[in-house]
N, C-alpha and C positions, 0 to 999 in steps of 0.2 A: 367836487374835487378838481375838475378840469377848468372851472370858471368859464371864461370866454374862449378858451382854446378849442373846445369841442365843436362849437358852431363853425368856427373858421376852418378847422380841419375837415368837417363834413362838407363845407362849401368847396374847398380845394379838391377833395376827392370826387365830388360831383362834377366839377369842371374837368378833371382829369378823365373821369369815366366818359364824359361827353366827347372829349377829344379822341379818346381811343375808339369809341363807337363810330365816330365819323371816319376815322382811319380805316376801320374794318369795312364799313359800308362802301367807301370809295375804292378800296382795293378789290372788293368783290365786283365792282363795276369797271373793270379794266377797260381802257380805251382800245377799241378795235382798230380804228383808223385804217390806213393803207388802202389797198385796192383788191378787187376780185378779178381774176383773170381766168378765162376758160376758152374752149374752142367748141363750136357747134357743128355737128355732123349729121348727115342723113343716116338713120339707123339701118336702112336696107343697103345702100350703096357705099356707106362710109365716106362719102364725099363731103368736103366742107360746104357749109351753107353760108353764103354771103348775103348781106343785106337784111339779116334778121334784126328785129328791134329787141333791145334788152332794157329792162327797167328794174331798178333797185328802189325799194321803199323801206325806210328805216323809221320805226316807231318806238315809243317808250311808254310805260305806265307811269302816270303821275297822280298825285293826290294821296289821301289817306285810305287805308284798307276799308273797303265797303263804299267809299266815295271816290275811288280812283277812276281814271278814264285813260283812253289811248290818245297819245299826242304824236303828231308827225314831227320827226326829226329832220327828214329830208328825202328828196327824190333825186335820182341820178339816172341818166339815159346814156345808152351807147348803141352802136350798130356794128354787126360783125363785118370784118373786112373780107377780102377775096379768099383768105385761108380759113374763114369762119371764126377768127379770133376776135375777142373783145376784152377791153379793160373797163371796169366800172369802179369809179372812185367813190369810196365811202365818205360820208360827210365827216368833217372834223369834229372830234370830241364826243362821238357817240359812245354810249355805255353798253350795257348788256340787254338792250331792248330787242325787239324783233327785227330780223333782216329778211325782207321778202324780195326775191329775185324771180323775174319772169322773162322768158324768151319767146318771141312770136315771129313767125314767118307765114304768110298766107300759103295755104296748101298743106300745112303741117299742123299737128296738134301742139298747142302751146305747152311749154315746159315751165314748171314752178318748183322751187326748192322746198315748198311747204306741202303742196297738194299734187295729186295725180288725177288727170282727167278721167272721168267715168269710173273712178275707184273710190269707194266710200271712206277710205282711211287716208291719212296723210303720209308723207314720206317719213321713214324712221330716222333719217339723218338729214337735217336741213342745210348741211354744208354744200356749197356749190362745188361740184367736181371739176377736175381739169378738162374733162370732155363731157359735153351734153349731147345726147342723142335725141334727135327729133323724129317722131313717127309721121309718115304721111297721113293726112286727114282721111279717116276711113269713109268709104262710100256709104251714104245713108245715115251718117252720124248727124246729129242736130247742131246746126251752127248757132242756134239760140242758146243751147246748153253750153256750147263751147265759149261763147261770149260771156255768159254768166260765170263760167269757170275762170276765165281770164281776169275778170274784175275781182273775183274772190281771191285769186292768186296774187293780186297786187294790192290787196288790202284797200280797196277803193273807198272804204268808209272814211279813211283819213288821208288818202293820197289826193293831192290837189291836181285837178285836170290841167290847169294852166302850166304846171311844171312837167307835163308828160306829152309835149307836142309830137315828138317823133313816134312814140309808142301808140298814142291815140290815132295818129295818121295811118300807121301800119294796120291797125285793126278796123279802120273805117270801111274798107272794102268788104270785110266779113259782116260788119254791122248793117251795111246797105244791101245785104242779100246776095252777096257774091257777085 
């Protein structure tokens, strides 16, 4: 009854469905962009901590389900100023992948937006707060465990060391045995 019209109609609807699906998928991957701004303070004295190294690592999942893997989108570094403030620029065009942010200053427990040092669970909210409180490094705590925590916190499996000069230099002292 429809002759050649039905196959053409089916092709057009298929193309329309593909366009709509792409639109839905890309709108679900809204571009984050912009920057992260925060202030780092000592939890006991509430004084700003200057010279703390800050590292952001952005990743995304790529590939087909079951065959996907994590891919690095970018790393960004910053250092806190005299008031403990920092701005960390997000890479352009990132989607809804993982955002890993870590703050480190020798003598303090590193902070991560994903994990908590010596706590078996992660943070319930990975958003970087306007103020980050660092705890002094506890006497008797393991520096080796702390270093493992730091590398876990920055997703070191995908983060490129060559792009983390400032952060790696900051934790060198702890790696070398204090």
